[in-house]
C-alpha positions as CSV (number, residue, x, y, z in Angstrom):
1,M,117.1,108.4,97.5
2,S,117.7,108.9,101.4
3,S,119.1,112.4,101.5
4,Q,116.2,115.1,102.7
5,E,117.4,117.2,99.4
6,T,116.5,114.3,97.0
7,T,113.4,113.6,98.7
8,R,112.2,117.1,98.4
9,K,112.7,117.4,94.9
10,L,111.6,113.9,93.7
11,N,108.2,115.4,95.3
12,E,108.6,118.3,93.7
13,D,109.3,116.7,90.4
14,V,105.9,115.0,90.8
15,E,103.8,117.2,92.1
16,Y,104.7,119.5,88.8
17,A,104.0,116.8,86.5
18,K,100.4,116.0,88.0
19,R,100.1,119.7,87.6
20,H,100.7,120.3,83.9
21,D,99.5,116.6,83.3
22,L,102.9,114.9,82.3
23,H,102.8,111.6,81.3
24,G,106.0,110.6,80.1
25,T,110.2,111.6,79.6
26,P,111.5,113.4,78.3
27,L,109.5,116.4,78.3
28,V,111.1,119.3,75.7
29,V,109.1,122.1,75.9
30,I,110.8,125.2,73.4
31,N,109.7,128.6,73.5
32,G,106.4,127.4,75.5
33,R,105.3,124.9,73.5
34,E,105.7,121.1,73.9
35,A,108.0,119.6,71.1
36,M,108.7,115.8,69.9
37,A,111.1,114.4,72.0
38,M,113.4,112.2,69.1
39,A,116.5,111.6,69.6
40,P,118.2,113.3,66.4
41,F,115.2,116.2,67.6
42,L,117.0,116.3,71.4
43,Y,120.4,116.1,69.5
44,A,120.0,119.2,67.4
45,I,118.9,121.1,70.1
46,I,122.5,119.7,72.5
47,L,124.5,121.1,69.4
48,A,122.3,124.4,68.9
49,D,123.5,124.8,72.8
50,G,119.8,124.6,73.6
51,N,119.2,127.6,71.7
52,P,116.0,127.3,69.4
53,D,116.8,130.6,67.3
54,A,120.0,129.0,66.0
55,E,120.8,129.2,62.6
56,A,120.1,125.3,61.7
57,F,116.7,125.4,63.2
58,K,115.6,128.5,60.7
59,V,115.3,126.0,57.4
60,L,112.3,124.3,59.7
61,P,108.8,124.6,58.5
62,A,106.9,126.9,60.6
63,A,104.9,125.2,63.9
64,Q,101.2,123.9,62.8
65,A,99.1,123.4,65.6
66,K,98.5,120.1,67.7
67,A,95.3,118.5,67.5
68,L,94.1,117.3,70.7
69,Q,93.9,113.6,71.4
70,A,91.7,112.6,74.0
71,H,94.0,112.4,76.5
72,D,94.6,115.5,76.2
73,H,93.8,118.9,78.8
74,P,93.6,122.4,77.4
75,H,95.5,124.4,79.8
């Protein structure tokens, strides 16, 4: 924590979180859309080498628009 590089990176991450109104980790974004950070889903993404177009994901239903919650802010 005392290295300047670590401090710089931490400050960069904090500013990014503030700018994008992030409230927790991990943040999972696929093709520019926020996804649920469920353990099985994260494991599947790892097995697919981070490729959201992998064959295994073609069986999933089409994405639906997420209803805004009271704490959400349109970007």
